[in-house]
N, C-alpha and C positions, 0 to 999 in steps of 0.2 A: 590597589587591586580589588579590594572588597567593593568599592564604589562602582568600578567597571563591571564586575560580575553581577552586582545587584541591578545595574542599569540594563544589562543584556537579558538577565533571566526574569526580571519582573516586568519587562516591557510588554505591551500588548503584542501578541504574535499573529501571524497570518493563519488563516484556516488551512488545515491539511489538504483539503480538496475544495476548489471553488465550484459553485453550482453548475457552471457550464462544463465541468469535467466529469460529472457523474456518469454519463454514458461511456466515456473512455474507461473509467474505473470498473464499471460493470463488465464491459467486454474483456478487459485485462484479467479480472478475477475469473471470469468464465473460461478463458483460454488456459489459465494456470490449472484450474480444477479439471478441465477436460484432459489436459496433458497428464496430470497425476493419475486420473482414472485410466487413461490409455496405457500408461506404463505399468500400473498395477495389474490391469487385465493381461497384458503381454507377459508379465512375470508369472502370473498364476496359471495361465494357459500353456506355458512352455513346458 
């Protein structure tokens, strides 16, 4: 079991985001932030 865990955890891993996905990540983060701001605005103004 230790050998299998070490092989999986010490192996080189994939990057979290590939370079061609940076645009998608920026749009997604922007949409989440905009949604949070909209919900906060609606809660405060109500």
